[in-house]
C-alpha positions in Angstrom: 13.7 -14.8 -9.6 10.6 -13.6 -11.7 7.3 -14.5 -10.6 4.9 -16.7 -12.7 1.2 -15.9 -13.0 0.5 -19.6 -13.6 -1.6 -19.6 -10.4 -3.0 -16.0 -10.1 -4.9 -16.9 -7.0 -1.9 -18.0 -4.9 0.0 -15.1 -6.4 -2.4 -12.5 -5.3 -2.9 -13.9 -2.0 0.6 -14.4 -0.9 2.3 -11.4 -2.8 3.8 -8.4 -1.1 2.6 -5.3 -3.0 2.7 -1.5 -2.6 -0.2 0.3 -0.9 -0.8 2.0 -4.3 -4.3 2.0 -5.5 -3.2 1.1 -9.0 -2.2 -2.5 -7.6 -5.1 -4.8 -7.0 -4.4 -8.0 -5.2 -1.9 -8.9 -2.6 -0.8 -7.8 0.9 0.0 -4.1 0.9 2.9 -2.3 2.4 4.3 1.1 1.3 6.7 0.6 -1.5 6.6 -3.3 -0.8 8.8 -2.5 2.3 11.5 0.0 1.0 10.8 2.4 3.6 11.5 -0.2 6.6 14.7 -1.9 7.8 15.4 -5.2 5.9 15.2 -7.2 9.1 11.8 -6.0 9.9 10.6 -6.6 6.4 11.9 -10.0 6.4 10.3 -10.9 9.8 6.9 -9.5 9.0 6.8 -10.8 5.4 7.5 -14.3 6.6 4.8 -14.1 9.3 2.3 -13.0 6.7 3.2 -16.1 4.5 4.5 -13.8 1.6 6.1 -15.7 -1.4 6.3 -13.0 -4.0 7.5 -9.5 -3.8 6.1 -7.0 -6.4 7.4 -3.5 -7.3 5.8 -1.0 -9.7 6.5 2.1 -12.0 5.9 5.6 -10.5 6.3 4.3 -7.0 6.1 7.4 -4.5 7.7 5.3 -1.7 10.7 4.6 -3.7 11.0 8.2 -4.7 10.8 9.2 -1.1 13.6 6.9 -0.2 15.8 7.8 -3.3 14.9 11.3 -4.4 18.0 11.8 -6.4 17.5 8.7 -8.7 16.9 9.9 -12.3 15.5 6.6 -13.4 13.2 5.5 -10.5 11.2 3.0 -12.5 14.5 1.0 -13.1 15.7 1.7 -9.7 12.5 0.3 -8.1 12.6 -2.9 -10.2 16.2 -3.3 -9.4 15.5 -2.9 -5.7 12.7 -5.4 -5.8 14.7 -7.9 -7.7 17.6 -7.7 -5.1 15.4 -7.7 -2.1 13.3 -10.6 -3.3 16.7 -12.6 -3.8 17.7 -11.8 -0.2 14.4 -12.9 1.1 13.9 -16.0 -1.2 10.9 -14.7 -3.0 9.9 -14.5 -6.5 9.8 -10.9 -8.0 7.4 -9.2 -10.3 7.5 -5.4 -11.6 4.4 -3.8 -12.8 4.7 -1.3 -15.7 2.4 1.7 -15.5 0.2 0.2 -18.4 -0.6 -2.9 -16.1 -1.8 -0.7 -13.3 -5.3 0.3 -12.5 -4.7 4.1 -12.5 -3.5 6.8 -14.7 0.3 6.9 -15.2 1.7 9.8 -13.0 -1.6 10.4 -11.2 -3.2 9.1 -8.1 -7.1 9.0 -8.5 -7.8 7.4 -5.2 -10.6 8.9 -3.2 -10.1 6.6 -0.2 -7.7 4.4 1.7 -8.8 0.9 3.3 -7.2 0.4 6.5 -7.3 -3.4 6.7 -7.2 -5.3 9.9 -8.4 -8.6 8.1 -5.4 -9.6 6.1 -7.4 -10.6 3.0 -9.2 -7.5 1.9 -8.6 -6.2 -1.8 -10.6 -3.6 -3.7 -13.1 -5.1 -5.9 -14.6 -3.9 -9.3 -17.2 -1.1 -8.5 -15.7 0.0 -5.2 -14.2 3.5 -4.9 -10.6 3.7 -6.1 -8.3 3.6 -3.0 -5.0 2.6 -1.4 -4.9 -0.5 0.7 -2.9 -0.6 3.9 -2.5 -4.2 5.5 -2.6 -3.2 9.1 -2.9 -6.9 10.3 0.6 -7.7 9.2 2.8 -4.6 9.2 3.8 -2.5 12.3 4.4 0.5 10.0 0.7 0.7 9.0 0.1 4.1 10.5 3.0 5.6 8.8 1.8 4.0 5.6 -1.7 5.4 6.3 -0.3 8.9 6.6 1.8 8.5 3.5 -1.4 7.5 1.5 -3.1 10.5 2.6 -0.3 12.9 1.9 -0.2 11.4 -1.6 -3.9 11.9 -2.1 -4.0 15.4 -0.8 -0.8 16.5 -2.6 0.1 17.5 -6.2 0.0 13.9 -7.5 -3.5 13.2 -6.3 -6.9 15.2 -6.3 -5.2 17.6 -3.8 -7.3 20.6 -2.7 -10.3 19.1 -4.2 -10.4 17.2 -0.8 -12.0 19.6 1.7 -14.0 19.4 4.8 -17.2 19.2 2.8 -15.8 16.7 0.5 -13.1 14.8 2.4 -10.7 12.0 1.7 -12.0 8.8 3.3 -10.3 6.4 5.5 -12.2 3.1 5.5 -11.4 1.0 8.5 -11.9 -2.7 8.1 -11.7 -4.5 11.6 -10.7 -8.2 12.0 -14.0 -10.1 12.9 -12.4 -11.8 16.0 -9.0 -10.3 16.9 -9.5 -7.7 19.7 -6.0 -6.2 18.7 -7.6 -5.4 15.3 -11.0 -4.5 16.5 -13.0 -1.5 15.1 -12.4 0.6 18.1 -8.6 0.0 17.9 -8.2 0.6 14.1 -10.6 3.8 14.3 -8.5 5.2 17.0 -5.4 4.7 15.0 -6.8 6.1 11.8 -8.4 9.2 13.8 -5.0 10.0 15.2 -3.6 10.3 11.7 -6.6 12.0 10.1 -6.5 14.7 12.9 -3.4 16.0 11.3 -5.2 17.2 8.1 -7.6 19.9 9.3 -10.7 18.2 8.7 -10.1 17.2 5.1 -10.0 13.6 6.0 -12.9 11.5 7.6 -12.8 7.9 9.1 -15.7 5.6 8.5 
C-alpha cells in the first residue's frame, strides 16, 4: 500500500523513517529496519505504534545490506513495499529531490541520539541524523553507522577533527531512568571513543 499525506501530522509522528538527515519527521531506524531481523523489526515497530514505513533514494543502509545491487534506489523502494505489506503498513518512498540534503552527499554535522521518541530536527537546527533510541535496540549500532557515514567519503570526512569534531547530541527522556542523560551519554561515549577524538558527545 502507498501512503497518503492527507494527514501529515499523523504520518510524521507514526512513520518509520531512516536515520538519514535528509528525512525530516518520523521515528528513525537505519534503513527503516533493513539491517535487523524481520521479527525484531515487526516487534519494535509495533511497540512504537508505527503505521507507515518509508524508504528513500541513496540509502546507505540499503547499500550496506545489498552492496552488489546495481539499482539500489529501485531496490530500496521494492524492499520497502514488500516489507510494509508484510507488516500491514503503508509505504512511501522519497526521491532525492524530496530530501533535505544534496543528492549523493551527507551534509550532516551532528547526530541526535533521541531518548524521547518524539524529537525531529526543526528549521534552523544544525543538519543531523536522528537515531530513535527510545524504540529500537539497535540504536548504538545505528549511531556508529551515522558517524561512519559523516566521517567517510560521502560526508564531510576529514574535515571533522579533534578541533572541529562531529557532534552527538544526547536527548534524554524526561522521566524514564532507562533513557536518562547519564545512560544515553554513556552509550554515546562508548561509540564516540572509537573515533580518536573526532567525535564529541554533548
